[in-house]
N, C-alpha and C positions, 0 to 999 in steps of 0.2 A: 508751373497752374494750367492742367489744359481749359483752350475755351473752350465755348461751348459752339461754333462752327466747327473746331479740331475732332470735338466728343461726335457730333452728327453728319460731317461727311462722308463718314463711310455706312452711314446706316441705311439700308435698303429701305425700312419702312419711312424713312424720313425723306428720300429722295420720289417717291411715291404720293405723299402728302405733298412734298413741294412740287411735284407736277399738276397733282390736281389744283392747287391752288392757282398754279399759272395759266390754268383752263380757264377756271371759272373766273379769272380776270378778264383775262382776255376777250369771254364772251361778254360777261358785263360790261368791260370797255365800249363793245360794237355796239352793245344795244343802247347805252344812253349815245353813243355819237348818230346812233341812225335816229333815236327822240328826239333829237339837238337840232338835227336837218329837218325831220318832220313839224315842229314848231315854227322853224324858218321859213320855210314854205306855207306855212297855216298862215304865218303874219303876214307875208308878200301877196297873200290871199289866192293862194293855188288851194284845189277844194279837196280838203282832207277827209276823210270818215271819221265822224265824233269818235264811235266807237273803237277805233284806237290808242284814245286814252282813257279807255276806264280798267278797272282795277281789274276784271275778266282777263284785258289782252295780256293784262301786268303776272297774274297767276300764269299764264301760258308760256309767256315770255320768262318765266322761273323755271316752269318746267322742264324748255327745252337748255335752261343752262344748265340746270341741278341732271340733266341727264347725259348733255356734253361733260362735265364736270367730271361725272364718275363712271364715264362711257358705257354709259346706257347701261349699268349691270346693276343698279337697284330698280325697283320698278315704280317709286314715288312718284318721279315726274312726268308717268301715266296715269297717275292720278288727276295733279296739279291740272295737266293737257283736257282731261275729260270735263273738269270740275268747268274750267275758265271754258271751255267750249260750249259746254250747256247754258252757264247764266249768258254769255257772247249771244249765243244763238237767240236768246230771249229777248236783249239788248237790241235787235236787230229785226227781229222778227215782228210786227206790228200784232196787237191782241194777245199775244201769248203770253202770258204774266209765269213767270219761272219760275217767281217767289213763294207762289203756291206749293213746290213741289221741293221744297227744298230740305224734309225732312227725307225723302226718298232719296235725291241723289246723295244725302250724307250718309244713308245707310249705304249706297250703292256703291260710295268711295271706301267706307270699310271693307262690304265685303271683296271688293277690289282687291286692297292690299290682302286680305288674309288669303287670295286666293295665287297673288303672283307675286306673295312676300320669298324674298331668298331664302333658300332652304339649307339646313345646316345640320345635317343627322348626330352630329358625335355634340352638338350643343342639345341639340332635341333628348338624346339618349341621356346626357349629365342631367339637364333639367329633369327628366321622368325620374334616373336615379335618385337625385336631390329629395325628391316628394316624397321618395318612397325607403330613403333612408332606415328609418327605424323597424319597418317592416323588414328590411335586409340585414337589419344589426351593422350596418354601416356605423364606424367610431366616427360620431359627429357629434356635434354639438347639440343639445337635447334641449335647447330656449329656442319657440320660433322666430326669436328679435335678434339674439346673438348668432353669428357664423362665423367661425374659422377658415372658413373655404378660402382657396388660393382665388377661386372663379364663383362667379353671384348670380344669379338669374332671380327676375324680377318680373312677374307678369301681373299686371291688374285688369281687369274689364268690369268698369260699373263699378268699382270699390278702390279700394288703397291699402297701402300695407309699408312697413317702416322695419329695418334692420339695421343692425350693428355690427359692422366687420372686426373682428380681433383678429385677423391673419395677420402676420408677420411679414408674408412673402405674400402680398396680395395681387395677383396678375389682372385684376379687371371684375368687365360683368356683362352684362347685357341685361336690359332693363328696355319692356313691352307693356306701354299703357294706354287703353282707348276708353275715352271716356272715364277715367280713373288716374292715380296719382301717387306718389311712395316717397319715403325718407329715407336716404343712406347716409348712416354715419361713419366715417373714416377716421376719427379721431385716436383711436384706438390702434387704426390698422400702419403697416407700412410697407412701402415697395423697397425692391433692391434697386431698381433704376427708372424704369416707368412701368404703368397701368392703361392700360385699354376700358370704356367702357361704351360701348354700343347702347344709343338712344332709338325708341320707337315711340315717340309721344305723340299724340292724338288728342285733341282736347282735354287737356289737362296739364297739371304741374310736375315738375321734381324737385326736392327739395337735397341739394347737396351737403353734405355737414366734412367739409374739407380741411385738415390742418393748415395752418396761414402760412407756413413753410415750402410749400409744395407748389409748383408752376403745374399752372392749368393750360392748357392747352386746346382751345375749342373748333372741331371741323364742322360742326353741328350746321344741316341746312334747315335755316329758321323761314315759316310761312308764318303771318300774321301772330309772330313769336318771338320771344328774345332769350338770352340767355345773359343774366346777370352773377357776377361775381362781384360781392359783399365783404368780400374778409378785408382786415386792415392791410395796407404793406409794408411787406418784410425787404431787407436787403437782404440780397443770396449773393457772399463772398464766394466763398467752395462752389464749385459747378462740380465735384464731386461727389458731394452731400446733399445734391438738390434730387426730388423726388418730382417727379414728374404725371399727369395726370389727363390722360388726353380723352376729348369729347368726340366721339364720332355717330353720324347717324344723323334722324332728322327731327323737327318738331312742329308740327301743325297744331294752327291753334293752342298753344300754351304756350307755357317758360320753364326753362331752368332757371331756379336760384341760388347760387353756390355762397354759403355763409360757413364760418367758423367760433368757436367757442373757446 
């Protein structure tokens, strides 16, 4: 019987994932050690600025860790640093009430995400083709909720959507929500080995309905957010039959709920 270690030891995607995880752990460990040292110095009577222990500083630190973890290939770390820097300036400068400007700051962050979001012309073309499949007479499922596509794209801005995937060779997809949410049902889907879903969730929630016997691996960067797997626990004995769903991307002020029916 092949073990999970033997199955993934030659997988390049696993090696990249492992390197990203190791980078993130090292950076987080260094930050925690520095924080411990600062607390020690503070208790010993040394003058430590109070702004170091505020949430805007934490946001900046998370942005730096996220950038290092992903080799600064994604733009989300810039947004975290900008938001943290603006609010930190408000705490440091007397008489400047930054909280009055929270709405334009949020809109600024969303605008920066739209401008600096990594572009993938093939995914965008696939999205365009999917939306115009009826006009092009592309042989696809005519239901707006059921999808037989192997790759699913979901975009919501101040809105929500729901989709049921019935593909028997599901590869994954991309979910982009800004001030919105969606539900993706994979109970009737199947994967050959693994599927990857990239998530960009800002101010909203995602509900994933996933079979209980699938393994869900999360590599999602969460800021004021979380990923909760509420499915019943299932013992997997045959690694050859393991179905793996990998989640990657980022969630800001939102959450991902994983359930099974």
